[in-house]
All heavy atoms as TSV, in Angstrom:
chain	resi	resn	atom	element	x	y	z
A	1	SER	N	N	50.370	30.055	67.679
A	1	SER	CA	C	50.680	31.083	66.708
A	1	SER	C	C	49.787	30.976	65.475
A	1	SER	O	O	49.816	31.844	64.634
A	1	SER	CB	C	52.142	30.999	66.321
A	1	SER	OG	O	52.385	29.826	65.589
A	2	ALA	N	N	48.999	29.905	65.355
A	2	ALA	CA	C	48.109	29.761	64.204
A	2	ALA	C	C	46.943	30.735	64.271
A	2	ALA	O	O	46.303	31.004	63.262
A	2	ALA	CB	C	47.590	28.335	64.121
A	3	ILE	N	N	46.676	31.281	65.437
A	3	ILE	CA	C	45.575	32.216	65.576
A	3	ILE	C	C	45.899	33.536	64.887
A	3	ILE	O	O	45.024	34.182	64.324
A	3	ILE	CB	C	45.268	32.454	67.069
A	3	ILE	CG1	C	44.790	31.152	67.701
A	3	ILE	CG2	C	44.227	33.532	67.254
A	3	ILE	CD1	C	44.641	31.228	69.200
A	4	PHE	N	N	47.148	33.935	64.884
A	4	PHE	CA	C	47.534	35.230	64.346
A	4	PHE	C	C	47.825	35.202	62.848
A	4	PHE	O	O	47.885	36.247	62.224
A	4	PHE	CB	C	48.748	35.759	65.097
A	4	PHE	CG	C	48.485	35.905	66.573
A	4	PHE	CD1	C	49.151	35.125	67.487
A	4	PHE	CD2	C	47.543	36.809	67.031
A	4	PHE	CE1	C	48.907	35.254	68.841
A	4	PHE	CE2	C	47.287	36.949	68.380
A	4	PHE	CZ	C	47.968	36.164	69.289
A	5	ASN	N	N	48.023	34.041	62.284
A	5	ASN	CA	C	48.277	33.906	60.853
A	5	ASN	C	C	47.062	33.242	60.213
A	5	ASN	O	O	46.717	32.106	60.537
A	5	ASN	CB	C	49.532	33.066	60.629
A	5	ASN	CG	C	49.949	33.043	59.178
A	5	ASN	OD1	O	49.241	33.538	58.312
A	5	ASN	ND2	N	51.098	32.447	58.921
A	6	PHE	N	N	46.401	33.940	59.281
A	6	PHE	CA	C	45.140	33.451	58.719
A	6	PHE	C	C	45.316	32.153	57.946
A	6	PHE	O	O	44.505	31.245	58.042
A	6	PHE	CB	C	44.515	34.524	57.822
A	6	PHE	CG	C	43.160	34.160	57.318
A	6	PHE	CD1	C	42.096	34.054	58.182
A	6	PHE	CD2	C	42.959	33.910	55.970
A	6	PHE	CE1	C	40.835	33.711	57.723
A	6	PHE	CE2	C	41.711	33.569	55.498
A	6	PHE	CZ	C	40.646	33.472	56.376
A	7	GLN	N	N	46.395	32.031	57.183
A	7	GLN	CA	C	46.626	30.819	56.408
A	7	GLN	C	C	46.878	29.626	57.332
A	7	GLN	O	O	46.399	28.528	57.073
A	7	GLN	CB	C	47.800	30.996	55.454
A	7	GLN	CG	C	47.978	29.802	54.541
A	7	GLN	CD	C	49.030	30.041	53.498
A	7	GLN	OE1	O	49.680	31.070	53.493
A	7	GLN	NE2	N	49.194	29.088	52.609
A	8	SER	N	N	47.591	29.839	58.415
A	8	SER	CA	C	47.814	28.762	59.376
A	8	SER	C	C	46.524	28.360	60.063
A	8	SER	O	O	46.279	27.176	60.312
A	8	SER	CB	C	48.841	29.183	60.415
A	8	SER	OG	O	50.077	29.446	59.818
A	9	LEU	N	N	45.678	29.330	60.355
A	9	LEU	CA	C	44.388	29.036	60.964
A	9	LEU	C	C	43.525	28.201	60.029
A	9	LEU	O	O	42.892	27.222	60.457
A	9	LEU	CB	C	43.677	30.334	61.334
A	9	LEU	CG	C	42.303	30.193	61.978
A	9	LEU	CD1	C	42.430	29.528	63.341
A	9	LEU	CD2	C	41.632	31.546	62.100
A	10	LEU	N	N	43.497	28.547	58.743
A	10	LEU	CA	C	42.747	27.755	57.776
A	10	LEU	C	C	43.301	26.346	57.645
A	10	LEU	O	O	42.540	25.380	57.519
A	10	LEU	CB	C	42.755	28.449	56.410
A	10	LEU	CG	C	41.911	29.701	56.279
A	10	LEU	CD1	C	42.061	30.283	54.885
A	10	LEU	CD2	C	40.466	29.424	56.591
A	11	THR	N	N	44.604	26.199	57.699
A	11	THR	CA	C	45.219	24.876	57.638
A	11	THR	C	C	44.825	24.028	58.836
A	11	THR	O	O	44.480	22.851	58.686
A	11	THR	CB	C	46.751	25.007	57.577
A	11	THR	OG1	O	47.098	25.830	56.463
A	11	THR	CG2	C	47.415	23.660	57.438
A	12	VAL	N	N	44.838	24.606	60.010
A	12	VAL	CA	C	44.454	23.882	61.221
A	12	VAL	C	C	42.987	23.466	61.160
A	12	VAL	O	O	42.629	22.340	61.515
A	12	VAL	CB	C	44.747	24.732	62.476
A	12	VAL	CG1	C	44.118	24.134	63.709
A	12	VAL	CG2	C	46.244	24.894	62.665
A	13	ILE	N	N	42.128	24.349	60.683
A	13	ILE	CA	C	40.706	24.022	60.580
A	13	ILE	C	C	40.471	22.902	59.574
A	13	ILE	O	O	39.707	21.957	59.826
A	13	ILE	CB	C	39.890	25.281	60.230
A	13	ILE	CG1	C	39.887	26.239	61.407
A	13	ILE	CG2	C	38.461	24.921	59.838
A	13	ILE	CD1	C	39.297	27.593	61.107
A	14	LEU	N	N	41.133	22.959	58.426
A	14	LEU	CA	C	41.001	21.897	57.433
A	14	LEU	C	C	41.507	20.560	57.966
A	14	LEU	O	O	40.881	19.518	57.754
A	14	LEU	CB	C	41.751	22.257	56.161
A	14	LEU	CG	C	41.028	23.151	55.180
A	14	LEU	CD1	C	41.957	23.550	54.049
A	14	LEU	CD2	C	39.804	22.472	54.631
A	15	LEU	N	N	42.624	20.585	58.646
A	15	LEU	CA	C	43.148	19.345	59.228
A	15	LEU	C	C	42.221	18.796	60.306
A	15	LEU	O	O	42.036	17.580	60.412
A	15	LEU	CB	C	44.545	19.579	59.799
A	15	LEU	CG	C	45.662	19.746	58.779
A	15	LEU	CD1	C	46.961	20.116	59.481
A	15	LEU	CD2	C	45.840	18.477	57.985
A	16	LEU	N	N	41.618	19.674	61.088
A	16	LEU	CA	C	40.666	19.246	62.110
A	16	LEU	C	C	39.446	18.591	61.478
A	16	LEU	O	O	38.994	17.527	61.921
A	16	LEU	CB	C	40.250	20.433	62.977
A	16	LEU	CG	C	39.261	20.131	64.100
A	16	LEU	CD1	C	39.910	19.255	65.153
A	16	LEU	CD2	C	38.754	21.419	64.705
A	17	ILE	N	N	38.912	19.186	60.421
A	17	ILE	CA	C	37.749	18.620	59.734
A	17	ILE	C	C	38.082	17.261	59.135
A	17	ILE	O	O	37.325	16.290	59.295
A	17	ILE	CB	C	37.244	19.605	58.657
A	17	ILE	CG1	C	36.612	20.821	59.311
A	17	ILE	CG2	C	36.250	18.929	57.718
A	17	ILE	CD1	C	36.270	21.937	58.344
A	18	CYS	N	N	39.210	17.165	58.468
A	18	CYS	CA	C	39.603	15.892	57.847
A	18	CYS	C	C	39.873	14.811	58.890
A	18	CYS	O	O	39.476	13.653	58.718
A	18	CYS	CB	C	40.830	16.096	56.972
A	18	CYS	SG	S	40.515	17.126	55.534
A	19	THR	N	N	40.523	15.171	59.971
A	19	THR	CA	C	40.832	14.208	61.023
A	19	THR	C	C	39.565	13.705	61.707
A	19	THR	O	O	39.412	12.501	61.945
A	19	THR	CB	C	41.778	14.829	62.060
A	19	THR	OG1	O	42.954	15.280	61.404
A	19	THR	CG2	C	42.156	13.828	63.130
A	20	CYS	N	N	38.644	14.600	62.003
A	20	CYS	CA	C	37.395	14.194	62.659
A	20	CYS	C	C	36.560	13.297	61.752
A	20	CYS	O	O	35.964	12.319	62.214
A	20	CYS	CB	C	36.596	15.416	63.089
A	20	CYS	SG	S	37.335	16.309	64.450
A	21	ALA	N	N	36.505	13.616	60.464
A	21	ALA	CA	C	35.760	12.774	59.528
A	21	ALA	C	C	36.395	11.393	59.418
A	21	ALA	O	O	35.691	10.377	59.342
A	21	ALA	CB	C	35.687	13.441	58.165
A	22	TYR	N	N	37.712	11.332	59.435
A	22	TYR	CA	C	38.405	10.042	59.361
A	22	TYR	C	C	38.174	9.218	60.621
A	22	TYR	O	O	37.906	8.017	60.545
A	22	TYR	CB	C	39.897	10.278	59.133
A	22	TYR	CG	C	40.689	9.006	59.031
A	22	TYR	CD1	C	40.566	8.195	57.908
A	22	TYR	CD2	C	41.557	8.604	60.040
A	22	TYR	CE1	C	41.285	7.024	57.800
A	22	TYR	CE2	C	42.273	7.436	59.943
A	22	TYR	CZ	C	42.132	6.647	58.816
A	22	TYR	OH	O	42.843	5.480	58.722
A	23	ILE	N	N	38.257	9.853	61.776
A	23	ILE	CA	C	38.023	9.138	63.035
A	23	ILE	C	C	36.592	8.629	63.100
A	23	ILE	O	O	36.339	7.501	63.533
A	23	ILE	CB	C	38.352	10.043	64.239
A	23	ILE	CG1	C	39.856	10.256	64.338
A	23	ILE	CG2	C	37.821	9.450	65.540
A	23	ILE	CD1	C	40.274	11.268	65.375
A	24	ARG	N	N	35.636	9.443	62.635
A	24	ARG	CA	C	34.239	9.005	62.661
A	24	ARG	C	C	34.000	7.850	61.698
A	24	ARG	O	O	33.164	6.993	61.937
A	24	ARG	CB	C	33.296	10.153	62.333
A	24	ARG	CG	C	31.856	9.755	62.582
A	24	ARG	CD	C	30.918	10.934	62.538
A	24	ARG	NE	N	29.603	10.542	62.972
A	24	ARG	CZ	C	28.715	9.903	62.212
A	24	ARG	NH1	N	29.032	9.582	60.981
A	24	ARG	NH2	N	27.522	9.587	62.680
A	25	SER	N	N	34.737	7.784	60.593
A	25	SER	CA	C	34.573	6.659	59.669
A	25	SER	C	C	35.125	5.367	60.258
A	25	SER	O	O	34.623	4.290	59.966
A	25	SER	CB	C	35.240	6.957	58.330
A	25	SER	OG	O	36.644	6.937	58.455
A	26	LEU	N	N	36.140	5.478	61.101
A	26	LEU	CA	C	36.707	4.288	61.733
A	26	LEU	C	C	35.925	3.835	62.961
A	26	LEU	O	O	35.674	2.646	63.140
A	26	LEU	CB	C	38.162	4.549	62.146
A	26	LEU	CG	C	39.168	4.733	61.023
A	26	LEU	CD1	C	40.538	5.006	61.601
A	26	LEU	CD2	C	39.210	3.508	60.135
A	27	ALA	N	N	35.559	4.779	63.796
A	27	ALA	CA	C	34.855	4.468	65.045
A	27	ALA	C	C	33.777	5.519	65.291
A	27	ALA	O	O	34.027	6.519	65.974
A	27	ALA	CB	C	35.837	4.420	66.205
A	28	PRO	N	N	32.581	5.331	64.738
A	28	PRO	CA	C	31.543	6.355	64.867
A	28	PRO	C	C	31.084	6.594	66.303
A	28	PRO	O	O	30.666	7.706	66.641
A	28	PRO	CB	C	30.384	5.813	64.029
A	28	PRO	CG	C	30.885	4.655	63.290
A	28	PRO	CD	C	32.167	4.238	63.896
A	29	SER	N	N	31.174	5.606	67.146
A	29	SER	CA	C	30.676	5.764	68.514
A	29	SER	C	C	31.517	6.744	69.328
A	29	SER	O	O	31.033	7.314	70.302
A	29	SER	CB	C	30.637	4.414	69.216
A	29	SER	OG	O	31.939	3.871	69.307
A	30	VAL	N	N	32.758	6.953	68.933
A	30	VAL	CA	C	33.634	7.869	69.669
A	30	VAL	C	C	33.120	9.300	69.600
A	30	VAL	O	O	33.080	10.015	70.603
A	30	VAL	CB	C	35.080	7.781	69.131
A	30	VAL	CG1	C	35.959	8.842	69.752
A	30	VAL	CG2	C	35.654	6.403	69.356
A	31	LEU	N	N	32.696	9.722	68.415
A	31	LEU	CA	C	32.254	11.100	68.241
A	31	LEU	C	C	30.746	11.260	68.404
A	31	LEU	O	O	30.278	12.350	68.727
A	31	LEU	CB	C	32.673	11.626	66.870
A	31	LEU	CG	C	34.170	11.810	66.666
A	31	LEU	CD1	C	34.461	12.258	65.255
A	31	LEU	CD2	C	34.738	12.798	67.652
A	32	ASP	N	N	29.982	10.201	68.195
A	32	ASP	CA	C	28.526	10.323	68.259
A	32	ASP	C	C	27.996	10.499	69.672
A	32	ASP	O	O	26.920	11.049	69.856
A	32	ASP	CB	C	27.855	9.108	67.619
A	32	ASP	CG	C	27.937	9.169	66.106
A	32	ASP	OD1	O	28.232	10.252	65.570
A	32	ASP	OD2	O	27.695	8.129	65.466
A	33	LYS	N	N	28.747	10.059	70.667
A	33	LYS	CA	C	28.251	10.203	72.036
A	33	LYS	C	C	28.437	11.624	72.574
A	33	LYS	O	O	27.842	11.985	73.574
A	33	LYS	CB	C	28.918	9.192	72.965
A	33	LYS	CG	C	30.411	9.368	73.113
A	33	LYS	CD	C	31.007	8.292	73.993
A	33	LYS	CE	C	32.501	8.405	74.035
A	33	LYS	NZ	N	33.119	7.350	74.805
A	34	ASN	N	N	29.238	12.434	71.916
A	34	ASN	CA	C	29.491	13.818	72.344
A	34	ASN	C	C	28.986	14.791	71.285
A	34	ASN	O	O	29.756	15.398	70.553
A	34	ASN	CB	C	30.985	14.047	72.575
A	34	ASN	CG	C	31.534	13.187	73.673
A	34	ASN	OD1	O	30.890	13.026	74.690
A	34	ASN	ND2	N	32.700	12.621	73.450
A	35	LYS	N	N	27.671	14.960	71.194
A	35	LYS	CA	C	27.112	15.861	70.188
A	35	LYS	C	C	26.930	17.280	70.707
A	35	LYS	O	O	26.725	18.201	69.930
A	35	LYS	CB	C	25.770	15.330	69.693
A	35	LYS	CG	C	25.901	14.060	68.898
A	35	LYS	CD	C	24.574	13.613	68.361
A	35	LYS	CE	C	24.739	12.343	67.563
A	35	LYS	NZ	N	23.468	11.869	67.038
A	36	THR	N	N	27.013	17.463	72.005
A	36	THR	CA	C	26.852	18.799	72.579
A	36	THR	C	C	28.057	19.112	73.457
A	36	THR	O	O	28.848	18.239	73.789
A	36	THR	CB	C	25.563	18.878	73.421
A	36	THR	OG1	O	25.633	17.905	74.465
A	36	THR	CG2	C	24.333	18.623	72.566
A	37	GLY	N	N	28.162	20.354	73.816
A	37	GLY	CA	C	29.250	20.771	74.691
A	37	GLY	C	C	30.524	21.045	73.931
A	37	GLY	O	O	30.544	21.203	72.712
A	38	LEU	N	N	31.609	21.079	74.669
A	38	LEU	CA	C	32.904	21.398	74.080
A	38	LEU	C	C	33.363	20.313	73.105
A	38	LEU	O	O	33.897	20.609	72.039
A	38	LEU	CB	C	33.951	21.597	75.181
A	38	LEU	CG	C	35.318	22.056	74.724
A	38	LEU	CD1	C	35.225	23.417	74.041
A	38	LEU	CD2	C	36.282	22.118	75.873
A	39	LEU	N	N	33.148	19.053	73.439
A	39	LEU	CA	C	33.552	17.968	72.546
A	39	LEU	C	C	32.627	17.832	71.344
A	39	LEU	O	O	32.943	17.111	70.405
A	39	LEU	CB	C	33.614	16.648	73.318
A	39	LEU	CG	C	34.695	16.584	74.393
A	39	LEU	CD1	C	34.621	15.264	75.146
A	39	LEU	CD2	C	36.074	16.780	73.800
A	40	GLY	N	N	31.502	18.532	71.361
A	40	GLY	CA	C	30.599	18.534	70.216
A	40	GLY	C	C	31.197	19.214	69.001
A	40	GLY	O	O	30.727	19.008	67.879
A	41	ILE	N	N	32.221	20.012	69.210
A	41	ILE	CA	C	32.918	20.657	68.093
A	41	ILE	C	C	33.512	19.602	67.163
A	41	ILE	O	O	33.460	19.735	65.938
A	41	ILE	CB	C	34.013	21.611	68.617
A	41	ILE	CG1	C	33.370	22.762	69.378
A	41	ILE	CG2	C	34.879	22.129	67.476
A	41	ILE	CD1	C	34.353	23.628	70.115
A	42	PHE	N	N	34.040	18.529	67.730
A	42	PHE	CA	C	34.632	17.470	66.913
A	42	PHE	C	C	33.561	16.740	66.110
A	42	PHE	O	O	33.782	16.364	64.958
A	42	PHE	CB	C	35.422	16.504	67.788
A	42	PHE	CG	C	36.541	17.174	68.532
A	42	PHE	CD1	C	36.591	17.147	69.914
A	42	PHE	CD2	C	37.540	17.845	67.855
A	42	PHE	CE1	C	37.611	17.767	70.599
A	42	PHE	CE2	C	38.572	18.481	68.529
A	42	PHE	CZ	C	38.603	18.437	69.907
A	43	TRP	N	N	32.373	16.524	66.720
A	43	TRP	CA	C	31.270	15.893	66.003
A	43	TRP	C	C	30.807	16.778	64.850
A	43	TRP	O	O	30.541	16.288	63.751
A	43	TRP	CB	C	30.113	15.626	66.968
A	43	TRP	CG	C	28.940	15.001	66.314
A	43	TRP	CD1	C	28.796	13.692	65.962
A	43	TRP	CD2	C	27.738	15.665	65.898
A	43	TRP	NE1	N	27.587	13.512	65.369
A	43	TRP	CE2	C	26.915	14.696	65.312
A	43	TRP	CE3	C	27.297	16.977	65.981
A	43	TRP	CZ2	C	25.667	14.993	64.815
A	43	TRP	CZ3	C	26.048	17.274	65.475
A	43	TRP	CH2	C	25.247	16.297	64.899
A	44	LYS	N	N	30.741	18.088	65.090
A	44	LYS	CA	C	30.330	19.016	64.041
A	44	LYS	C	C	31.349	19.057	62.911
A	44	LYS	O	O	30.986	19.127	61.731
A	44	LYS	CB	C	30.120	20.410	64.618
A	44	LYS	CG	C	28.906	20.480	65.514
A	44	LYS	CD	C	28.796	21.825	66.200
A	44	LYS	CE	C	27.651	21.777	67.213
A	44	LYS	NZ	N	27.572	22.984	68.015
A	45	CYS	N	N	32.618	19.012	63.251
A	45	CYS	CA	C	33.658	18.981	62.216
A	45	CYS	C	C	33.566	17.701	61.390
A	45	CYS	O	O	33.768	17.724	60.175
A	45	CYS	CB	C	35.040	19.097	62.843
A	45	CYS	SG	S	35.421	20.741	63.446
A	46	ALA	N	N	33.247	16.592	62.037
A	46	ALA	CA	C	33.087	15.338	61.310
A	46	ALA	C	C	31.894	15.404	60.363
A	46	ALA	O	O	31.962	14.903	59.229
A	46	ALA	CB	C	32.918	14.186	62.291
A	47	ARG	N	N	30.811	16.030	60.785
A	47	ARG	CA	C	29.635	16.170	59.926
A	47	ARG	C	C	29.944	17.062	58.720
A	47	ARG	O	O	29.509	16.787	57.609
A	47	ARG	CB	C	28.457	16.749	60.706
A	47	ARG	CG	C	27.981	15.877	61.823
A	47	ARG	CD	C	27.497	14.560	61.340
A	47	ARG	NE	N	26.173	14.712	60.769
A	47	ARG	CZ	C	25.460	13.717	60.289
A	47	ARG	NH1	N	25.939	12.501	60.313
A	47	ARG	NH2	N	24.272	13.932	59.786
A	48	ILE	N	N	30.695	18.117	58.938
A	48	ILE	CA	C	31.095	18.986	57.823
A	48	ILE	C	C	31.960	18.200	56.847
A	48	ILE	O	O	31.783	18.286	55.626
A	48	ILE	CB	C	31.842	20.227	58.342
A	48	ILE	CG1	C	30.889	21.134	59.108
A	48	ILE	CG2	C	32.511	20.979	57.204
A	48	ILE	CD1	C	31.578	22.243	59.857
A	49	GLY	N	N	32.882	17.420	57.374
A	49	GLY	CA	C	33.755	16.623	56.520
A	49	GLY	C	C	33.016	15.570	55.725
A	49	GLY	O	O	33.387	15.246	54.596
A	50	GLU	N	N	31.946	15.014	56.295
A	50	GLU	CA	C	31.166	14.003	55.589
A	50	GLU	C	C	30.252	14.623	54.544
A	50	GLU	O	O	30.165	14.139	53.421
A	50	GLU	CB	C	30.311	13.214	56.578
A	50	GLU	CG	C	31.098	12.336	57.504
A	50	GLU	CD	C	30.237	11.763	58.604
A	50	GLU	OE1	O	29.054	12.154	58.710
A	50	GLU	OE2	O	30.745	10.918	59.346
A	51	ARG	N	N	29.564	15.672	54.902
A	51	ARG	CA	C	28.551	16.238	54.007
A	51	ARG	C	C	29.148	17.122	52.919
A	51	ARG	O	O	28.626	17.206	51.822
A	51	ARG	CB	C	27.533	17.037	54.807
A	51	ARG	CG	C	26.720	16.144	55.696
A	51	ARG	CD	C	25.657	16.917	56.389
A	51	ARG	NE	N	24.843	16.016	57.202
A	51	ARG	CZ	C	23.805	16.405	57.896
A	51	ARG	NH1	N	23.470	17.685	57.909
A	51	ARG	NH2	N	23.110	15.542	58.599
A	52	LYS	N	N	30.201	17.803	53.212
A	52	LYS	CA	C	30.822	18.714	52.251
A	52	LYS	C	C	32.167	18.183	51.767
A	52	LYS	O	O	33.086	18.951	51.487
A	52	LYS	CB	C	31.030	20.097	52.885
A	52	LYS	CG	C	29.790	20.726	53.438
A	52	LYS	CD	C	28.912	21.219	52.322
A	52	LYS	CE	C	27.729	21.965	52.918
A	52	LYS	NZ	N	26.738	22.271	51.924
A	53	SER	N	N	32.292	16.875	51.644
A	53	SER	CA	C	33.590	16.285	51.344
A	53	SER	C	C	34.196	16.741	50.017
A	53	SER	O	O	35.415	16.936	49.959
A	53	SER	CB	C	33.514	14.762	51.408
A	53	SER	OG	O	32.582	14.274	50.492
A	54	PRO	N	N	33.438	16.950	48.924
A	54	PRO	CA	C	34.106	17.460	47.710
A	54	PRO	C	C	34.696	18.856	47.907
A	54	PRO	O	O	35.801	19.137	47.435
A	54	PRO	CB	C	32.995	17.483	46.661
A	54	PRO	CG	C	31.959	16.561	47.160
A	54	PRO	CD	C	32.045	16.598	48.653
A	55	TYR	N	N	33.978	19.704	48.619
A	55	TYR	CA	C	34.477	21.061	48.855
A	55	TYR	C	C	35.681	21.054	49.799
A	55	TYR	O	O	36.631	21.810	49.593
A	55	TYR	CB	C	33.372	21.941	49.434
A	55	TYR	CG	C	32.181	22.060	48.521
A	55	TYR	CD1	C	30.957	21.525	48.881
A	55	TYR	CD2	C	32.294	22.698	47.295
A	55	TYR	CE1	C	29.864	21.622	48.043
A	55	TYR	CE2	C	31.203	22.813	46.446
A	55	TYR	CZ	C	29.992	22.269	46.828
A	55	TYR	OH	O	28.912	22.366	46.006
A	56	VAL	N	N	35.633	20.203	50.804
A	56	VAL	CA	C	36.768	20.087	51.728
A	56	VAL	C	C	37.980	19.547	50.996
A	56	VAL	O	O	39.104	20.014	51.202
A	56	VAL	CB	C	36.390	19.205	52.938
A	56	VAL	CG1	C	37.599	18.919	53.805
A	56	VAL	CG2	C	35.302	19.863	53.761
A	57	ALA	N	N	37.782	18.581	50.100
A	57	ALA	CA	C	38.894	18.019	49.341
A	57	ALA	C	C	39.528	19.070	48.433
A	57	ALA	O	O	40.757	19.158	48.341
A	57	ALA	CB	C	38.419	16.828	48.517
A	58	VAL	N	N	38.706	19.870	47.781
A	58	VAL	CA	C	39.236	20.935	46.921
A	58	VAL	C	C	40.004	21.949	47.762
A	58	VAL	O	O	41.088	22.399	47.369
A	58	VAL	CB	C	38.091	21.610	46.130
A	58	VAL	CG1	C	38.562	22.887	45.464
A	58	VAL	CG2	C	37.532	20.655	45.108
A	59	CYS	N	N	39.468	22.293	48.927
A	59	CYS	CA	C	40.173	23.230	49.811
A	59	CYS	C	C	41.510	22.664	50.269
A	59	CYS	O	O	42.491	23.397	50.371
A	59	CYS	CB	C	39.305	23.565	51.020
A	59	CYS	SG	S	37.910	24.624	50.627
A	60	CYS	N	N	41.552	21.365	50.542
A	60	CYS	CA	C	42.815	20.741	50.955
A	60	CYS	C	C	43.847	20.778	49.827
A	60	CYS	O	O	45.026	21.044	50.068
A	60	CYS	CB	C	42.575	19.297	51.392
A	60	CYS	SG	S	41.775	19.143	52.986
A	61	VAL	N	N	43.412	20.525	48.604
A	61	VAL	CA	C	44.338	20.569	47.467
A	61	VAL	C	C	44.842	21.991	47.238
A	61	VAL	O	O	46.040	22.212	47.013
A	61	VAL	CB	C	43.657	19.999	46.198
A	61	VAL	CG1	C	44.482	20.271	44.962
A	61	VAL	CG2	C	43.400	18.519	46.360
A	62	VAL	N	N	43.949	22.958	47.315
A	62	VAL	CA	C	44.353	24.359	47.136
A	62	VAL	C	C	45.311	24.784	48.245
A	62	VAL	O	O	46.319	25.458	47.987
A	62	VAL	CB	C	43.114	25.280	47.086
A	62	VAL	CG1	C	43.499	26.732	47.181
A	62	VAL	CG2	C	42.320	25.013	45.825
A	63	MET	N	N	45.028	24.371	49.470
A	63	MET	CA	C	45.896	24.720	50.591
A	63	MET	C	C	47.275	24.063	50.437
A	63	MET	O	O	48.298	24.692	50.699
A	63	MET	CB	C	45.257	24.317	51.916
A	63	MET	CG	C	46.019	24.759	53.128
A	63	MET	SD	S	46.184	26.538	53.312
A	63	MET	CE	C	44.511	27.007	53.636
A	64	ALA	N	N	47.291	22.806	50.005
A	64	ALA	CA	C	48.571	22.125	49.801
A	64	ALA	C	C	49.382	22.812	48.694
A	64	ALA	O	O	50.590	23.017	48.847
A	64	ALA	CB	C	48.332	20.659	49.441
A	65	PHE	N	N	48.717	23.180	47.605
A	65	PHE	CA	C	49.401	23.900	46.537
A	65	PHE	C	C	49.944	25.234	47.044
A	65	PHE	O	O	51.076	25.608	46.732
A	65	PHE	CB	C	48.440	24.123	45.358
A	65	PHE	CG	C	49.065	24.863	44.211
A	65	PHE	CD1	C	49.867	24.206	43.301
A	65	PHE	CD2	C	48.837	26.217	44.052
A	65	PHE	CE1	C	50.434	24.889	42.258
A	65	PHE	CE2	C	49.409	26.911	43.013
A	65	PHE	CZ	C	50.213	26.236	42.098
A	66	SER	N	N	49.148	25.918	47.827
A	66	SER	CA	C	49.566	27.202	48.363
A	66	SER	C	C	50.774	27.064	49.283
A	66	SER	O	O	51.701	27.870	49.215
A	66	SER	CB	C	48.393	27.839	49.112
A	66	SER	OG	O	48.797	28.952	49.835
A	67	ILE	N	N	50.738	26.063	50.141
A	67	ILE	CA	C	51.844	25.872	51.092
A	67	ILE	C	C	53.127	25.446	50.354
A	67	ILE	O	O	54.215	25.920	50.657
A	67	ILE	CB	C	51.464	24.854	52.160
A	67	ILE	CG1	C	50.417	25.475	53.090
A	67	ILE	CG2	C	52.681	24.408	52.961
A	67	ILE	CD1	C	49.823	24.504	54.082
A	68	LEU	N	N	52.992	24.565	49.373
A	68	LEU	CA	C	54.174	24.042	48.687
A	68	LEU	C	C	54.805	25.021	47.712
A	68	LEU	O	O	56.026	25.105	47.609
A	68	LEU	CB	C	53.821	22.750	47.958
A	68	LEU	CG	C	53.543	21.546	48.856
A	68	LEU	CD1	C	53.084	20.377	48.004
A	68	LEU	CD2	C	54.779	21.168	49.635
A	69	PHE	N	N	53.981	25.757	46.967
A	69	PHE	CA	C	54.530	26.532	45.868
A	69	PHE	C	C	54.479	28.041	46.052
A	69	PHE	O	O	55.233	28.767	45.424
A	69	PHE	CB	C	53.811	26.160	44.567
A	69	PHE	CG	C	53.992	24.722	44.201
A	69	PHE	CD1	C	52.926	23.847	44.212
A	69	PHE	CD2	C	55.246	24.233	43.878
A	69	PHE	CE1	C	53.090	22.520	43.887
A	69	PHE	CE2	C	55.432	22.899	43.558
A	69	PHE	CZ	C	54.343	22.034	43.551
A	70	VAL	N	N	53.600	28.549	46.894
A	70	VAL	CA	C	53.487	29.993	47.053
A	70	VAL	C	C	54.425	30.496	48.139
A	70	VAL	O	O	55.054	31.538	47.995
A	70	VAL	CB	C	52.015	30.400	47.343
A	70	VAL	CG1	C	51.902	31.870	47.640
A	70	VAL	CG2	C	51.140	30.013	46.166
A	71	GLN	N	N	54.542	29.771	49.217
A	71	GLN	CA	C	55.385	30.243	50.325
A	71	GLN	C	C	56.841	30.034	50.062
A	71	GLN	O	O	57.397	29.276	49.497
A	71	GLN	CB	C	55.006	29.546	51.628
A	71	GLN	CG	C	53.704	30.037	52.153
A	71	GLN	CD	C	53.380	29.413	53.509
A	71	GLN	OE1	O	53.998	28.438	53.923
A	71	GLN	NE2	N	52.425	29.982	54.179
């Protein structure tokens, strides 16, 4: 049902980026061996989380504020 609700879709994408970046910080070999194909999506999300971490962090704070106080 997250596909039909835009805010839920953004939440899922942010959580995916944060989770992939965290997993790559703990065990880089898990995501580095799958840079292409379907599992390459997780590697790309980890790269976004690493390189754009201030922007991702701000988006997470804004999303948390939105979920807690706006809804």
